[in-house]
NULUM-879001 format. One line per 3 residues: number of its first residue (from 1); their letters; for each residue y, x, z of N, C-alpha, C. Coordinates in steps of 0.1 Angstrom, whole numbers, plus 5000, padded with zeros to 4 digits. Atoms other than C-alpha are relative to their C-alpha. Example, Ala and Ser with C-alpha at 12.3 -4.5 7.8 and 13.67 -1.06 7.14 Angstrom:
2
1> AS> 4988,5009,5000,4955,5123,5078,5012,5009,5000; 4989,4991,5000,4989,5137,5071,5011,4992,5008
***
This chain:
438
1> MEL> 4988,5008,5000,5000,5000,5000,5012,5009,5000; 4989,4991,4999,5023,5029,5008,5004,5005,4986; 4998,4995,5014,5019,5042,4972,5007,4989,4992
4> TKT> 4994,5011,5008,5027,5008,4958,5014,4998,5003; 4986,5002,4996,5059,5004,4978,5009,5011,4995; 4992,4989,5006,5071,5038,4967,5002,4998,4985
7> TRK> 5000,5002,5015,5062,5030,4931,5010,4989,4997; 4992,5011,5002,5080,4997,4933,5015,5004,5000; 4986,4996,4998,5113,5014,4944,5004,5008,4987
10> ERS> 4997,4992,5011,5111,5038,4915,5000,4993,4986; 5001,5006,5013,5100,5015,4887,4995,4986,5002; 5005,5014,5000,5097,4977,4884,4988,4998,4992
13> PLA> 5011,5003,5008,5064,4964,4872,5003,4996,4986; 4996,5005,5013,5082,4948,4843,5004,5012,4991; 4998,4988,5008,5090,4984,4831,4988,5006,4994
16> WVP> 5012,4994,5005,5054,4992,4826,4988,4991,4998; 5011,5009,5003,5031,4962,4827,4999,4996,4986; 5000,5004,5014,5041,4950,4792,4995,5011,4991
19> SLY> 5004,4989,5009,5037,4984,4776,4986,5005,5003; 5013,4997,4996,5005,4991,4795,4990,4991,4992; 5009,5009,5005,4988,4960,4782,5001,4998,4985
22> LAQ> 4999,5000,5014,5002,4961,4747,4992,5012,4994; 5009,4989,5004,4985,4995,4745,4985,4997,5001; 5014,5005,4999,4953,4978,4756,4996,4991,4989
25> GLP> 5003,5010,5010,4956,4951,4730,4999,5005,4986; 4999,4996,5013,4966,4969,4699,4987,5007,4994; 5013,4994,5006,4934,4991,4694,4989,4990,5000
28> FFA> 5010,5010,4999,4912,4962,4705,5000,4992,4987; 4999,5009,5011,4925,4939,4678,5000,5008,4987; 5002,4992,5012,4926,4968,4653,4985,5000,4996
31> VAM> 5015,5000,5003,4888,4969,4656,4995,4986,4998; 5005,5014,5001,4882,4932,4662,5005,4992,4989; 4995,5008,5010,4904,4918,4635,5005,5008,4988
34> VAG> 4995,4993,5012,4922,4943,4613,4989,5007,4992; 5011,4992,5007,4891,4964,4605,4992,4990,4990; 5008,5010,5008,4872,4933,4592,5008,4996,4988
37> QMF> 4992,5004,5011,4901,4922,4570,5001,5012,4990; 4999,4988,5009,4904,4958,4556,4987,5001,4992; 5013,4998,5007,4867,4960,4548,4998,4989,4990
40> KSM> 5001,5012,5010,4869,4925,4531,5008,5004,4988; 4991,4996,5012,4898,4938,4509,4994,5011,4992; 5006,4989,5007,4878,4969,4501,4987,4996,4993
43> GVA> 5012,5004,5007,4849,4948,4488,4987,5001,5008; 5012,4999,4992,4824,4952,4517,4994,4986,5002; 5006,5013,4998,4799,4923,4520,5002,4995,5014
46> NDD> 4998,5006,4987,4803,4899,4548,4990,5004,5011; 5010,4996,4990,4770,4907,4565,5002,5014,5005; 4997,4986,4996,4779,4944,4565,5012,5000,5009
49> IAH> 4988,5001,4991,4813,4936,4580,4996,4996,5014; 5004,5006,4987,4797,4915,4607,4992,5010,5008; 5009,4991,4993,4770,4940,4616,5007,5012,5005
52> WTA> 4994,4987,4996,4792,4971,4617,5011,4998,5010; 4989,5002,4990,4822,4956,4635,4994,4995,5014; 5007,5004,4987,4798,4940,4661,4995,5013,5007
55> AIM> 5006,4988,4994,4781,4974,4666,5012,5009,5006; 4989,4992,4995,4815,4992,4670,5005,4994,5013; 4994,5007,4988,4827,4966,4695,4991,5000,5012
58> SAW> 5009,4999,4988,4797,4972,4718,5005,5010,5010; 4994,4991,4990,4818,4999,4734,5006,4992,5012; 4994,5008,4989,4836,4972,4754,4989,4993,5009
61> IFK> 5011,5005,4991,4802,4959,4767,4995,5011,5009; 5007,4990,4993,4789,4992,4778,5010,5010,5007; 4991,4991,4994,4821,5008,4791,4998,5001,5015
64> PLW> 5003,4998,4985,4810,5002,4828,4991,5012,5002; 5010,4990,4998,4783,5028,4823,5007,5014,5002; 4993,4987,4998,4809,5056,4821,5012,4998,5009
67> SPF> 4988,5002,4992,4835,5040,4843,5001,5009,5013; 4999,4991,4988,4825,5060,4875,5005,5013,4997; 4994,4987,5003,4834,5092,4857,5015,5000,5002
70> LEL> 4985,5000,4999,4870,5081,4857,5005,5000,5014; 4996,4999,4986,4871,5079,4895,5002,5014,5004; 5000,4986,4996,4868,5117,4895,5013,5007,4995
73> ASS> 4987,4995,5004,4902,5122,4877,5010,5000,5011; 4990,5000,4989,4932,5130,4898,5008,4987,5001; 4992,5013,5000,4950,5098,4888,4996,4991,4988
76> KKI> 5003,5010,5011,4945,5067,4867,5011,5002,4989; 4990,4999,5010,4978,5074,4849,4996,5011,4990; 5004,4989,5009,4965,5107,4834,4990,4994,4990
79> IVV> 5010,5006,5009,4935,5088,4820,5006,4990,4990; 4993,5010,5009,4956,5059,4806,5008,5007,4989; 4991,4994,5011,4981,5081,4788,4992,5008,4991
82> SFQ> 5008,4992,5009,4955,5105,4775,4992,4992,4990; 5008,5008,5010,4934,5078,4759,5009,4991,4991; 4991,5006,5009,4964,5060,4745,5004,5010,4989
85> LAG> 4997,4990,5010,4973,5092,4727,4988,5003,4991; 5012,4998,5007,4937,5098,4717,4997,4988,4990; 5002,5012,5008,4934,5062,4704,5009,5000,4988
88> GAC> 4991,4999,5011,4965,5067,4683,4996,5010,4990; 5005,4990,5009,4951,5099,4668,4989,4995,4992; 5011,5005,5007,4919,5082,4659,5003,4989,4990
91> LGL> 4995,5009,5009,4937,5053,4643,5006,5006,4988; 4995,4993,5011,4955,5078,4622,4989,5006,4991; 5011,4995,5007,4922,5093,4612,4993,4989,4992
94> VAL> 5006,5011,5008,4910,5059,4600,5008,4999,4986; 4991,5000,5012,4940,5060,4575,4995,5011,4991; 5004,4989,5008,4928,5094,4564,4986,4998,4994
97> ALH> 5014,5003,5005,4891,5083,4561,5000,4991,4988; 5000,5009,5011,4901,5057,4536,5001,5007,4986; 4999,4993,5013,4907,5084,4510,4989,5010,4998
100> MPF> 5012,4992,5002,4873,5101,4514,4990,4994,4991; 5010,5006,5009,4845,5096,4489,4990,4991,5008; 5009,5007,4992,4823,5084,4517,5008,4992,5010
103> WFA> 4989,5006,4991,4852,5063,4531,4994,4990,5010; 5005,5011,4991,4831,5034,4546,4994,5007,5012; 5007,4993,4988,4809,5057,4568,5011,5007,5008
106> ACV> 4990,4993,4993,4840,5077,4577,5008,4991,5009; 4993,5010,4993,4859,5046,4587,4992,4995,5012; 5008,5005,4989,4830,5033,4608,5000,5010,5012
109> VML> 5000,4989,4989,4829,5067,4627,5013,5000,5007; 4987,5000,4993,4866,5067,4633,5003,4988,5008; 4999,5012,4992,4867,5031,4644,4992,5000,5012
112> TLV> 5008,4999,4988,4839,5038,4668,5007,5009,5010; 4993,4992,4991,4860,5066,4683,5012,4992,5006; 4990,5009,4995,4889,5041,4685,4995,4991,5011
115> AIS> 5006,5010,4990,4867,5016,4703,4996,5007,5013; 5003,4993,4987,4854,5042,4728,5012,5004,5007; 4987,4996,4993,4889,5055,4735,5006,4988,5006
118> SAT> 4994,5012,4995,4902,5020,4739,4992,4994,5012; 5008,5005,4989,4873,5008,4761,5002,5008,5013; 4998,4991,4989,4877,5039,4783,5014,4998,5006
121> HDV> 4986,5002,4996,4915,5033,4785,5000,4987,5008; 5000,5012,4994,4908,4997,4795,4996,5001,5015; 5005,4998,4986,4889,5008,4827,5011,5005,5008
124> ACD> 4990,4994,4992,4917,5030,4839,5013,4991,5000; 4989,5008,5001,4944,5006,4827,4999,4989,5011; 5002,5011,4990,4930,4977,4848,5000,5005,5014
127> GLY> 5000,4994,4987,4924,5000,4877,5013,5004,5005; 4987,4997,4996,4959,5012,4877,5008,4988,5004; 4993,5013,4997,4972,4976,4877,4996,4995,5014
130> IAS> 5005,5005,4988,4950,4967,4906,5005,5009,5012; 4996,4991,4989,4958,4998,4927,5015,5000,5002; 4985,4999,4999,4996,4996,4921,5007,4987,5004
133> LTQ> 4994,5013,4996,5002,4959,4929,4992,4993,5011; 5007,5008,4990,4994,4936,4958,4993,4988,4993; 5007,5012,5006,4972,4905,4952,5010,4990,4995
136> KEQ> 4990,5010,5004,5003,4883,4951,5007,5005,4987; 4994,4995,5012,5019,4906,4925,4991,5000,4989; 5010,5001,5010,4987,4908,4906,5000,4986,4993
139> AAY> 5000,5014,5006,4988,4870,4902,5013,4997,4993; 4987,5003,5006,5025,4869,4894,5002,5007,4987; 4998,4993,5012,5023,4895,4867,4987,4999,4990
142> AGW> 5012,5002,5009,4988,4884,4853,5004,4994,4987; 4996,5006,5012,5006,4863,4828,5006,5010,4990; 4995,4990,5008,5024,4893,4815,4989,5009,4994
145> TGT> 5011,4992,5005,4992,4912,4811,4993,4993,4988; 5006,5007,5011,4976,4885,4790,5009,4998,4988; 4990,5001,5011,5008,4880,4770,5000,5012,4991
148> FFN> 4999,4988,5008,5011,4916,4760,4987,5006,4994; 5013,4997,5006,4974,4922,4755,4999,4992,4987; 5001,5008,5012,4974,4893,4731,5011,5001,4990
151> AGR> 4990,4997,5010,5006,4904,4715,4994,5009,4989; 5007,4992,5009,4983,4929,4699,4993,4991,4989; 5007,5009,5010,4964,4899,4683,5011,4995,4990
154> FIS> 4990,5006,5009,4996,4884,4669,5007,5011,4991; 4995,4989,5009,5009,4918,4656,4990,5002,4989; 5010,4997,5010,4976,4923,4639,4997,4989,4990
157> SGG> 5003,5012,5009,4968,4888,4626,5012,4994,4993; 4988,5005,5006,5004,4881,4618,5007,5011,4992; 4992,4991,5007,5027,4909,4609,4992,5010,4992
160> LLL> 5007,4990,5007,5002,4936,4599,4992,4995,4988; 5008,5006,5011,4980,4913,4578,5010,4996,4988; 4990,5004,5010,5011,4899,4560,5005,5013,4993
163> LAG> 4995,4987,5006,5023,4935,4554,4989,5006,4991; 5011,4995,5009,4989,4945,4541,4999,4992,4987; 5001,5008,5012,4988,4916,4518,5011,5003,4990
166> YFE> 4989,4996,5009,5022,4925,4504,4998,5013,4993; 5002,4986,5006,5014,4962,4499,4987,5000,4991; 5011,5000,5009,4980,4953,4483,5004,4996,4986
169> KTM> 4995,5004,5013,4999,4936,4455,5009,5010,4993; 4990,4991,5005,5025,4963,4451,4995,5015,4999; 5004,4986,5000,5007,4995,4459,4985,5003,4998
172> GVT> 5015,4999,5001,4969,4988,4458,4994,4999,5014; 5006,5003,4987,4944,4981,4485,4999,5012,5009; 5002,4988,4991,4937,5017,4498,5013,5004,5006
175> SAW> 4987,4996,4995,4974,5025,4501,5005,4990,5010; 4995,5010,4991,4981,4992,4518,4994,5002,5014; 5006,4999,4986,4956,4997,4546,5002,5014,5006
178> TIV> 4996,4987,4995,4965,5034,4549,5013,4998,5008; 4987,5003,4993,5001,5022,4558,4998,4993,5013; 5002,5008,4988,4988,4996,4582,4994,5009,5012
181> FCI> 5005,4992,4989,4967,5021,4602,5009,5012,5004; 4989,4990,4996,4995,5047,4601,5010,4993,5010; 4991,5007,4991,5017,5021,4617,4994,4998,5014
184> LAA> 5007,5001,4987,4991,5014,4644,4999,5013,5007; 5000,4987,4993,4987,5051,4651,5013,5004,5006; 4987,4996,4995,5024,5056,4654,5004,4991,5012
187> AMI> 4997,5008,4989,5027,5026,4677,4993,5004,5013; 5008,4996,4989,4999,5038,4700,5006,5013,5006; 4995,4988,4996,5013,5073,4702,5014,4998,5007
190> TLG> 4987,5004,4994,5048,5059,4710,4998,4994,5014; 5003,5007,4987,5034,5037,4738,4994,5011,5010; 5005,4990,4991,5015,5067,4752,5011,5009,5006
193> LYN> 4989,4992,4995,5046,5088,4754,5009,4992,5010; 4992,5009,4990,5066,5059,4770,4993,4998,5013; 5007,5002,4988,5039,5052,4795,4998,5012,5008
196> GWA> 5000,4988,4993,5038,5088,4804,5012,5001,5009; 4988,5000,4992,5073,5083,4818,4999,4988,5010; 4998,5012,4992,5070,5047,4831,4989,4996,5010
199> LPL> 5011,5004,4992,5036,5043,4847,5000,5006,5014; 5002,4994,4987,5030,5047,4885,4988,5009,4999; 5010,4989,5001,5007,5076,4893,4986,4994,5003
202> AKN> 5013,5006,4996,4979,5055,4910,4989,5011,5002; 5009,4989,4998,4961,5085,4924,4986,4995,5004; 5014,5002,4996,4923,5085,4928,4997,5008,5013
205> PAS> 5004,4992,4988,4907,5096,4961,4996,5014,4996; 5003,4986,5004,4905,5134,4961,4985,5002,5002; 5014,4996,4999,4870,5148,4955,4998,5013,4993
208> SDI> 5003,4986,5006,4858,5184,4950,4987,5001,4994; 5013,5000,5005,4823,5174,4941,5000,4994,4986; 4999,5006,5013,4824,5170,4903,4988,5006,4991
211> TAR> 5012,4996,5007,4789,5183,4893,4994,4989,4993; 5007,5011,5008,4767,5164,4868,4992,4992,5010; 5009,5008,4991,4744,5155,4897,5008,4991,5008
214> AIA> 4991,5009,4992,4773,5141,4917,5005,4988,4992; 4996,5011,5008,4785,5121,4888,4989,4990,4998; 5011,5009,5001,4750,5107,4882,4998,4992,5013
217> RTL> 5001,5007,4987,4748,5099,4919,5010,4989,5002; 4990,5010,4999,4781,5081,4918,4997,4988,4991; 5004,5011,5009,4770,5061,4888,4989,4991,5006
220> KEV> 5010,5007,4994,4739,5051,4906,5005,4991,5012; 4994,5007,4989,4759,5042,4937,5008,4988,4996; 4992,5011,5005,4783,5021,4917,4992,4988,4995
223> IID> 5008,5011,5005,4756,5001,4900,4993,4993,5011; 5006,5007,4989,4737,4995,4932,5009,4992,5008; 4990,5007,4992,4768,4986,4951,5005,4987,4993
226> FFK> 4995,5012,5008,4779,4962,4923,4990,4989,5002; 5010,5011,5000,4746,4943,4923,4995,4996,5014; 5003,5004,4986,4744,4943,4961,5011,4990,5005
229> KPG> 4989,5009,4995,4777,4923,4963,4994,4986,5002; 5006,5013,4998,4769,4889,4978,5005,4990,4989; 4997,5010,5010,4767,4861,4952,5003,5006,4986
232> IWI> 4996,4994,5013,4770,4886,4923,4994,4994,4988; 5006,5006,5012,4746,4869,4900,5007,4986,4996; 4993,5012,5003,4764,4836,4903,5014,5003,4995
235> SIL> 4987,4995,5006,4797,4855,4897,4998,5004,4985; 5002,4996,5013,4782,4870,4866,4998,4987,4991; 5002,5013,5008,4771,4835,4854,5013,4993,4998
238> FII> 4987,5006,5001,4806,4822,4861,5008,5007,4989; 4992,4993,5009,4822,4850,4841,4995,4998,4986; 5006,5003,5014,4798,4845,4811,5004,4986,4995
241> LFR> 4997,5013,5004,4803,4808,4811,5014,4996,4998; 4985,5004,5000,4841,4808,4815,5004,5000,4985; 4995,5000,5014,4845,4817,4778,4991,4994,4990
244> AGE> 5010,5006,5009,4817,4796,4764,5007,4992,4989; 4993,5007,5010,4840,4772,4746,5010,5008,4992; 4989,4993,5007,4869,4795,4739,4995,5010,4990
247> AQV> 5005,4990,5009,4847,4822,4723,4996,4993,4987; 5005,5007,5012,4833,4796,4698,5012,4995,4992; 4988,5005,5007,4867,4781,4690,5008,5012,4994
250> QTI> 4993,4989,5006,4883,4815,4685,4993,5006,4988; 5008,4996,5012,4855,4823,4660,5001,4991,4989; 5001,5010,5011,4852,4791,4641,5014,4993,4997
253> GPL> 4987,5006,5002,4888,4777,4645,5007,5005,4988; 4993,4995,5012,4904,4801,4620,4993,4998,4987; 5008,5003,5012,4875,4796,4596,5002,4986,4995
256> FLR> 4998,5014,5003,4880,4759,4598,5014,4998,4993; 4987,5001,5006,4917,4763,4589,4999,5005,4986; 5001,4995,5014,4907,4783,4558,4990,4993,4991
259> EAR> 5011,5007,5007,4877,4762,4548,5006,4989,4990; 4996,5010,5010,4881,4740,4517,5000,4986,5005; 5000,5014,4995,4890,4704,4524,4988,4992,4996
262> SLG> 5012,5007,5004,4860,4692,4504,4988,5004,5009; 5010,4996,4991,4839,4711,4530,5003,4997,5014; 4997,5004,4987,4856,4696,4560,5011,5008,5007
265> GLG> 4990,4992,4995,4883,4722,4565,5014,4996,4996; 4986,5004,5003,4921,4722,4562,5005,5007,4987; 4997,4993,5013,4922,4745,4531,5013,5008,5000
268> LST> 4988,4993,5000,4951,4766,4543,4998,5014,4994; 5000,4986,5005,4960,4800,4527,5001,5010,5012; 4999,4989,4990,4959,4833,4546,5015,5000,5005
271> IEV> 4986,4999,4995,4998,4833,4547,5003,4988,5009; 4998,5012,4992,4998,4797,4560,4994,5001,5014; 5007,4998,4987,4973,4806,4588,5009,5010,5008
274> GAV> 4992,4991,4993,4994,4836,4597,5013,4994,5005; 4987,5006,4997,5026,4815,4597,4998,4991,5012; 5001,5010,4989,5013,4788,4621,4996,5007,5013
277> YGT> 5003,4993,4988,4997,4813,4645,5011,5010,5004; 4990,4990,4996,5025,4838,4643,5013,4995,5004; 4988,5006,4996,5053,4814,4650,4999,4992,5012
280> AGT> 5002,5009,4988,5047,4784,4672,4989,5004,5009; 5012,4996,4992,5013,4797,4683,5004,5012,5009; 4996,4988,4993,5028,4830,4694,5009,4996,5012
283> VAF> 4991,5004,4990,5056,4814,4714,4993,4992,5011; 5007,5009,4991,5033,4788,4730,4990,5009,5009; 5009,4992,4993,5008,4815,4740,5007,5009,5011
286> VVG> 4992,4992,4991,5034,4837,4756,5005,4992,5012; 4995,5009,4989,5049,4808,4776,4989,4996,5009; 5012,5005,4993,5014,4796,4786,4995,5011,5009
289> SIA> 5006,4989,4992,5003,4831,4798,5009,5003,5012; 4991,4997,4989,5034,4837,4819,5000,4989,5010; 5000,5011,4991,5034,4802,4833,4987,4999,5008
292> GGY> 5012,5000,4993,4997,4805,4842,4999,5010,5011; 5000,4991,4989,5003,4836,4862,5008,4996,5012; 4992,5005,4989,5031,4821,4883,4994,4988,5006
295> FTS> 5006,5011,4994,5012,4789,4887,4989,5004,5010; 5011,4996,4992,4982,4807,4901,5005,5008,5013; 4993,4993,4989,5005,4829,4923,5004,4990,5010
298> WLG> 4995,5010,4991,5020,4797,4937,4989,4993,5007; 5011,5008,4994,4987,4778,4944,4989,5008,5006; 5011,4992,4996,4963,4806,4949,4988,4997,4991
301> LKR> 5010,5001,5010,4932,4811,4928,4990,4988,5003; 5010,5011,4997,4909,4786,4947,5005,4987,4996; 4994,5013,5003,4933,4757,4943,5003,4998,4985
304> AIL> 4995,5001,5014,4943,4766,4907,4989,5001,4990; 5011,4996,5010,4909,4775,4891,4996,4988,4991; 5004,5011,5009,4899,4740,4879,5010,4997,4990
307> ALI> 4989,5003,5010,4933,4734,4863,5000,5011,4989; 5000,4989,5010,4930,4768,4846,4989,4999,4990; 5011,5002,5009,4896,4761,4832,5002,4988,4991
310> LAV> 4997,5011,5008,4907,4727,4820,5011,5004,4989; 4989,4995,5009,4938,4744,4804,4994,5007,4988; 5006,4993,5011,4916,4767,4784,4992,4991,4990
313> NLP> 5010,5008,5008,4892,4740,4772,5005,4987,4994; 4996,5013,5005,4909,4706,4769,5009,5001,4987; 4992,4999,5013,4934,4718,4742,4991,5001,4988
316> NLV> 5009,4999,5012,4903,4723,4720,4998,4986,4994; 5000,5013,5007,4906,4686,4714,5009,5000,4988; 4991,4998,5012,4933,4697,4690,4992,5002,4987
319> FYF> 5008,4997,5012,4906,4710,4666,4992,4988,4997; 5007,5012,5003,4886,4678,4670,5010,4990,4993; 4990,5008,5006,4918,4659,4661,5002,5004,4985
322> LST> 4998,4995,5013,4924,4681,4631,4988,4998,4991; 5012,5002,5008,4888,4679,4619,4998,4985,4997; 5001,5014,5003,4891,4641,4621,5010,4995,4990
325> TLP> 4989,5005,5009,4924,4635,4604,5003,5009,4988; 4997,4990,5011,4926,4666,4581,5014,4999,4995; 4986,5001,5004,4964,4666,4580,5004,5011,4990
328> TDL> 4995,4991,5009,4983,4683,4553,5014,5006,5004; 4986,4996,4996,5017,4686,4571,4998,5013,5009; 5001,4987,4993,5020,4723,4582,5007,5000,5013
331> TLI> 4993,5001,4987,5045,4714,4609,4991,4993,5011; 5009,5007,4991,5020,4690,4625,4988,5009,5004; 5011,4990,4997,4992,4716,4622,5005,5011,5010
334> GAA> 4995,4990,4991,5014,4742,4638,5003,4996,5014; 4998,5006,4987,5024,4719,4666,4987,4999,5008; 5013,5002,4994,4987,4711,4673,4995,5014,5005
337> LAV> 5005,4987,4996,4978,4748,4673,5008,5006,5012; 4992,4995,4988,5007,4756,4697,4995,4994,5013; 5005,5006,4988,4992,4732,4722,4987,5007,5004
340> EMF> 5013,4993,4997,4958,4749,4719,5003,5014,5005; 4997,4986,4996,4974,4784,4722,5007,5000,5014; 4994,5001,4986,4995,4773,4753,4989,4999,5010
343> GYG> 5011,5001,4990,4963,4762,4771,4992,5012,5001; 5008,4988,5000,4944,4793,4761,5008,5011,5009; 4993,4990,4992,4972,4816,4775,5001,4996,5014
346> FGF> 4998,5004,4986,4977,4795,4806,4987,5002,5008; 5012,5000,4992,4941,4793,4816,4992,5013,5001; 5008,4988,5000,4927,4827,4807,5003,5009,5012
349> VGL> 4996,4993,4988,4946,4841,4837,4990,4998,5011; 5010,5002,4990,4920,4825,4859,4988,5009,5000; 5011,4990,5000,4892,4847,4847,5004,5014,5004
352> ILY> 4995,4986,4996,4912,4879,4850,5001,5001,5015; 4998,4999,4985,4922,4871,4886,4987,4998,5007; 5013,5001,4993,4886,4860,4895,4993,5014,5000
355> MMQ> 5007,4987,5000,4873,4894,4884,5007,5010,5008; 4993,4990,4992,4901,4913,4901,4999,4997,5015; 4998,5004,4986,4902,4894,4934,4987,4996,5007
358> VVA> 5013,5004,4994,4866,4882,4939,4989,5010,4997; 5011,4991,5004,4843,4906,4920,5003,5015,5003; 4996,4985,5000,4862,4940,4920,5001,5006,5014
361> PGR> 4997,4993,4987,4872,4945,4957,4988,5007,5006; 5011,4992,4994,4852,4972,4975,5003,5014,4997; 4999,4985,5001,4846,5009,4974,5003,5005,4986
364> YQT> 4998,4995,5014,4846,5012,4936,5006,4989,4992; 4994,5012,5006,4870,4985,4926,5003,5002,4985; 4997,4998,5014,4880,5001,4893,4988,4999,4992
367> AHY> 5012,5001,5007,4845,5006,4882,4993,4986,5000; 5006,5013,4999,4834,4972,4894,5008,4990,4992; 4993,5009,5009,4862,4955,4876,4996,5003,4985
370> AFA> 5005,4997,5013,4850,4973,4845,4986,4994,4997; 5013,5007,5001,4815,4960,4851,5002,4985,4997; 4997,5014,5002,4830,4925,4853,5005,4997,4986
373> TGF> 4995,5002,5013,4849,4928,4821,4989,5003,4989; 5012,4998,5009,4817,4941,4804,4992,4988,4999; 5007,5013,5000,4800,4909,4814,5008,4990,4993
376> MQL> 4991,5009,5007,4830,4890,4802,4998,5002,4984; 5002,4997,5014,4827,4907,4768,4986,4996,4995; 5013,5004,5003,4790,4901,4768,4999,4985,4997
379> GFS> 5000,5014,5002,4795,4864,4773,5007,4996,4987; 4993,5003,5012,4821,4863,4746,4992,5003,4987; 5008,4996,5012,4798,4881,4721,4988,4990,4998
382> LFK> 5012,5009,5001,4768,4858,4729,5004,4987,4994; 4996,5013,5005,4787,4826,4723,5007,5002,4986; 4995,4998,5013,4805,4841,4693,4989,5001,4990
385> WVS> 5012,4998,5009,4771,4851,4678,4994,4987,4996; 5007,5012,5003,4757,4816,4680,5009,4989,4994; 4990,5010,5004,4789,4797,4671,4998,4996,4985
388> GDI> 5002,5003,5015,4783,4800,4633,4988,4991,4998; 5012,5008,5002,4748,4786,4635,5001,4986,5005; 4997,5014,4995,4759,4757,4657,5009,4992,4991
391> QIA> 4991,5007,5009,4787,4749,4634,4994,4995,4987; 5007,5003,5012,4765,4749,4603,4991,4988,5003; 5009,5011,4997,4740,4726,4621,5007,4987,5003
394> LGY> 4993,5012,4995,4766,4702,4635,5011,4995,4990; 4988,5003,5007,4795,4703,4610,5012,5003,5008; 4988,4997,4992,4831,4710,4620,5003,4989,5010
397> HNF> 4996,5011,4991,4837,4676,4635,4992,4999,5013; 5008,5001,4988,4808,4675,4659,5000,5013,5007; 4999,4987,4994,4811,4712,4665,5011,5001,5011
400> FLW> 4989,4999,4991,4844,4708,4682,4998,4991,5012; 5004,5007,4988,4829,4681,4705,4990,5008,5008; 5010,4992,4993,4801,4705,4714,5008,5011,5008
403> VLA> 4992,4990,4993,4828,4731,4723,5005,4994,5013; 4995,5006,4988,4843,4707,4748,4989,4998,5010; 5012,5001,4991,4808,4700,4763,4997,5013,5006
406> AAV> 5004,4986,4996,4803,4738,4766,5008,5004,5012; 4991,4996,4989,4831,4739,4792,4996,4993,5013; 5003,5007,4988,4815,4715,4817,4993,5008,5010
409> PVA> 5007,4992,4990,4791,4739,4834,5009,5009,5008; 4992,4991,4993,4818,4764,4843,5010,4992,5009; 4991,5009,4991,4841,4736,4856,4993,4996,5012
412> ILS> 5008,5004,4988,4814,4724,4879,4998,5012,5010; 5003,4988,4993,4805,4759,4890,5012,5005,5008; 4987,4995,4993,4842,4767,4899,5002,4993,5013
415> QII> 4997,5008,4988,4841,4740,4926,4990,5003,5011; 5011,4998,4989,4810,4753,4945,4998,5015,5003; 5002,4986,4997,4814,4791,4945,5013,5006,5006
418> PMS> 4989,4995,4993,4837,4813,4966,5011,5005,4989; 4989,4996,5009,4871,4821,4950,5009,5011,5006; 4994,4988,4995,4881,4851,4971,4990,5009,5006
421> ASE> 5009,4991,4995,4865,4882,4984,4997,4997,5015; 5003,5003,4985,4869,4871,5021,4992,4987,5001; 5008,5012,5000,4855,4837,5013,4985,5003,4997
424> RQQ> 5014,4996,5004,4825,4853,4997,4993,5007,5012; 5006,4994,4988,4820,4875,5028,4996,4990,5011; 5002,5010,4989,4822,4845,5051,4987,4992,4996
427> AEL> 5012,5007,5005,4795,4828,5029,4988,5008,5003; 5011,4991,4998,4773,4858,5032,4996,5000,5015; 5002,5000,4986,4777,4859,5070,4993,4987,5005
430> AAA> 5006,5013,4996,4769,4822,5073,4986,4999,4996; 5014,5001,5005,4738,4826,5052,4991,5009,5008; 5009,4990,4992,4726,4856,5073,4998,4995,5014
433> QPS> 5001,5003,4986,4731,4839,5107,4986,4994,5004; 5013,5005,4996,4698,4819,5107,4989,5011,5001; 5010,4989,4999,4677,4850,5099,5003,5009,5011
436> TAN> 4997,4991,4989,4696,4870,5125,4995,4994,5013; 5004,5007,4987,4689,4844,5152,4985,5000,5001; 5014,5000,4999,4652,4844,5144,4995,5014,5004
***
């Protein structure tokens, strides 16, 4: 707490939380969204795009396995800044790889390095946020973290894709995507240099034992300690189920917007999709994320969680409405998507705070938060993986009803599980009392 108070006097969280989480979002969406669009423009088959991008993104699932190593650095700030700069360099190498004869293999390798750098950065980034702010501050600024992380989404799916489309017509495909990845590289390096000045130090506990055996022992201790947490399996189930509906909508929703009207879609062009998500959708998401953070700070996670879950999922009715009416008015479509994006931004805060305040606390809070986010990404990937098969089986109209039903289990679960570390400990003590008495 003493470190936090000192840091707060020197630098307001608003001076570094936005830049910290923008640097988390940009490389993630470069891999998750921009790379796939680039490969599509370069003529790569859809199945190859899906297979390789899914493989590259596995870094975010497995990042907990190397997270204990980061506890051995002198501070979280050093790790954060180093991997922001490394990620920027690797994004620049993607631009270079596009001009090689074996460009596809080279791009996959470079994007894999981007993913590993970004996933490693995420561990230290979230750890720095947790260590530098009180629980009340974590809740208050959680909206800012979601806003600027997802700003990477809108920069990628909005501005950069529009820019790539323009340069594809004027300069050719390879040159267009070279420029896009050079811009991403420059942005990450600039953020790394700025954060080198702005971030709090967030020192790790001093340790002189840095042998390979000690690191392996630490990893073993972290894993055992994580799975010994009371109620951890129900927490994992909650984390996985939280994104059941959202993962499917985030995958199928944009495809529905692009799908031909004769096949049940809205038949929008790429530019039109970018316009509706990049204007009203962006503003709505930002407002929702910030409002969700302050709402949870005001009520506390336990009282706010059901409202947050409903906020993430109920706006998916928008897609059911769009699939039923198939409107052609772009203003109406944009307004409907703004409602959906507001709810997504508002409610996603709940999952972030649950992992920070219920799952992470303990001896290895940074590593345990990384484990939690790994399970979050696993849940997202699982539901993303099956969403296409479900949509084909049900059609768009019934698919969006299914998405709403997918939110029911986590809503019920949220009302019967502990919503704070202290509440979880009390539940453990209460459960242990009968056996102690015997």
